[in-house]
N, C-alpha and C positions, 0 to 999 in steps of 0.2 A: 720733695727735698731738692734744693737747687744744686747746680753743678759744683759750686765751691765746696759745699758740705760733703758731697760725694767724693771729691778729690782728697779732701782732708781726712775723712774717715778711712778712705782707701789706703792712704799713706800710713796712717796710724795703725790700721789693722795689719799691714805688711810688717811694720816694726814689731808687732806682737808675735810674728813667726820666727824671729831671730833665734829663739831657744831651740826650735826644731832643727835648724841647720847646725847649730853649735853641738847639740847632743849627737847628731849623726856623725859629725867630724870627730868628736871624742871617741866614738866607737871604732875609728880607724887608728887611734893611738896618738892623735895630736894633743898637745898641751894647750892650756888656755892662751898663753902668749903666742903660740904658733897659729892658733885660730884667729887671734887679733891681727897677726901679720897677713894672713890670707884675706881677711875682710878688708883691711885698709888698702892693700895692694890692688885687689880687683876693683874696689870702689874708686881709687885714684885713677886707674886706667879708664874706667867707664866715664867718670866725671870729666876728665881731660878731653876725651873724644867728644862728649856731648857739648862741652863749652867751646871747643874748636869749631864745631859746626854751627852752634847756636849763636854764641857771642864771643868770638875770639878776642875782641878788643878788651873785654872784661877780665882777661887773664893777665893783662899788663900790670906789673907792680908800679905803684906811684913812686916808691923809693925803696932802696934796699933795706933800710931800717924797719920797714913794715913787716919784715920777716918775723920780728918779735911777736907780733899778734898771732901768727900762725904756729909759732913755737908753743905759744900758750894754748891755742885751740887744738893743735895736733898732738903735742907731746904731753903737756900737763893735763889736758882734758881728755881727748879722744883715746889715747893709748892707755892712760890710767883708768878711765871710765870703763872701757871695753875689757881690760884685764880683770878689773874687780867684778864686773857683771858676769863674765864668762867663768871666773873662778867660783863665784857664788852659785852659779848654775851647776857647776861640777860638784860642789860641796853639799848643796841642798836640793832645791827643786826650782823649776822654771817659775811657777807662781810666786814663791817666796822672794826669789831674786828680783823679779820684775816689780813686785810690790815695793820692795825696799828702794829700787831705782826711782820710784815715784815720790820719794822724799826730797828729790831735787828742788822742787819749788820752795820748800821750807829753807833749804840751804841758800837758795838764791836770795830769799828775803833777808836772811841773816848777813850774807856777804854784801848785799846792797846797802844795808844799814851801816856796815863798817866802812865800805869803800866809797859809796856815793852819798852817804848821809841821808838816805831815804828814810822817811818817817815810819816808825813801827806803829801802825794804826791799830785800833781795837780789833778790826776784822783780821788783820795780819796775825796778831797775837793769838786770836781764837783759832785761826787756821793752823798755826804752829802747834798749839796744844792738842788739837784734833789729830794732826799728823803724828805727834809723839805718842798719843794714846793708840792710834792705829798700828804704829810700829811695834809697840809693846805687846799688843794682841797677836800680831803676826808671828813675832819671834818667840813667843812663849813666856814672856815676863808677866803678863796679866791674863789669866791667873798663871802663877809660875808653874811651868811644865818642864822639868829637867830633861825629859825625853825629846821634847821639841826644840829646846834652846841649844843652839850650837854657836858658840862665840865666833868661830872662824867665819862661818857663812854670814853671820850678822854684820861683822866688821867689813867684810868684802862687799856685802850688799849695800851698806851705808856708804862705803867708799865709792861705789858706782854712782850713788846719788850726789855725792860731793863732786866727783869728776864731771858728771853731767851738768851740774850747776855751774861749774867753772867755765863751761863752753859759753853759756849765756853771758858771763862776766867778761871774758876776753872778746867775745863777739861784739859786745856793746862798744868797745873801743874801735874795733875794726870796721864796724858799720858806718863810721864817719867818713870812710874813704871807699869802701867796697860793698858790692851787693852780697846778699846772703849766699847765692850760688857760688860766687867767686870765693868767698870765705870757706865754704864747704870744700871746694876743689883744692884750694891751697892747704887746707887742714889735712886732708887725706894724703896729699902729695908729701908734705913734711913728715907725717906719721910713717909713710912708706919708706922714705929715704932713711929715717931713723931706725926702723926695724929690720929691713931686708939684710943688712950686713950680719945680723945675729941669727938668721934663720938657718937651721941645721940641714942644708941641702943634701949632703952626702947620706945622712941617715934617712931622709924622707924622699929621696929621689924616686923610689919605686912607687910610693904613694902619690906623688905629684904627677905620675904618668897614668894613674888609674882614672879612667873616665868617670866613674861614680864620684870619686873624691873631687875631681875637677868640676863636676856638676854641682856638688854641694858648695864648693868654694866660690864658684862663679855666681851661684844662686844667692849666697850670703852677701856678696858684694853688690849684686844687681837688684833683686826684688826688695828685700827689707832695708836696703841702704840707698844706693844711687837712685833707683826708680822711685822708691818711696819718698825720698827727700825732694825729688824734682816735682812730683805731682802734689806733694804737700805744699811746697813753696808756691806753685802755680795757684793752688786753691787759696792759699793765704793772701795772694795778691787780689783776690776777688771778694774778700770779706775782712772783717775786723780780726786782729790778732787774738783778742780775748775769746772770741767765739771759737777760733781754731784751737786754742789751748784747751777749751772744755771738750771739744770733740776728740782730742787726742787721748782722752781717758779710755777710749775703746781698746788701746794697746794692752794694758794689763788684763783686760777681760779676755781678749784673744789668746794671750800668753797662758792664762790660767786654764782655758778650755783645752789648749794643746797639751799642757803639762798633765792635766787630769785624764783626758780621754785618749791621748796618743801614747804618752809615756807612763800612764797609770800612776802618777805621783799623788801622794796624799796632800790634802789641803782641807783642814777642818772647818767646821762652822764658825768657830772663834776667829780663825784666820781670815775667813770670808768677811766677817764683820770688820776686822782690822783693815782689810783692803778697801772696804766701802768707806771707812773713815778717811783714809788717805786720799782716795778719789774725791770724796766729798769736800775735803779741805782744798783740793786743787780747784774744783768747780766754784766753791765759795769765794776764794780770793780772786778768781777771774771774773765772776759776776760782779763783785764789788769794784774791781778795776774798770770794768765796762760801764757800770753805773756812774762812777766818778767822772769818766770821760764825757759821758752824755750830759751830766750836770754842768761841766765846764763849758761845753758847747752852747748851752742855753744862756749862760751868763754873758 
C-alpha cells in the first residue's frame, strides 16, 4: 500500500475515534454544544499555529466579503453538523450516529442537483436508493422495530449528514479562491468566535482545570480533527479524490468497533447490513465518478 493510501486511511481511522472522546467528555457532565465548543476551539488554535508555520501567506483573506463562505462552512455546516452528531451519539450509539453521518454523500447529490444543476444519473439514483434502504435498516424501520426506532436520534443523525454535506457545498464556492487547509482553518476560527461567548465558563471552570478533561478536549481537537485533516489532505494531494473518498469508509468501521467493544453498545446484524448498504453506496458513486473521469481523459 502506497504512502497516499496510508495517510488517507490514517486520517479516516482517526475520524472514527471521535465518539470515544465525546463519550468520555459526556461522562464529566459536558453537553453536546459544550463539546462542540471544545472541539472547534482546540482545532482552531492548532490549525492557526500549523498554518502560521507552514503557509502563513495562505491565511490572507482575498476580500472581507469572503467571510460569507466561512460563515457557511463554520456556522451553518460545522457547528450544526457537530451538534447533531454529538447529540445523536448521546441519544443513541456511536455506530448508529456514525452510520447516519455517512448519508452525507446522498445529501450532496441532492443539493448539487438543486444548486449546481448536476445530472441525476442512473448510478446516483441507485446510490440514493441503497442509502435510503441502509438508513431504514439501521434505524429500525425495515423491519419495523419499535424498540430500536428512536425518532430523536434518527433526526439528529440525519441532521449531521445534512450538515456534513453542506460543508462540501460551501467549500465548492470557497475553493475558487482558497486552498482546502485555508478553508478548514477559517472554518474553525469562525465557529470558535461564534461559540466561545456562549460557553458557561463559571459553571465549568473546575472541569476546565482538570488535566484529564483538558487531555480529552485537546485530543478531540488534535488527533481526530486537526491532525487527521492535515494528513488526509496531504494524502489527497498524492492521489485522486475519488480513491480518497472510498478509503474514508474506514471511518464508520472504526467507530463501530469502538462503540461495540469499548462502550459495549448494541449493533444488530440488520444494522450491520444497513451500514454495509450505506458504505456500498458511497463506494459505488465514487467508483462511477472515477470511471467517468477516466473515460473523459481518453476522449
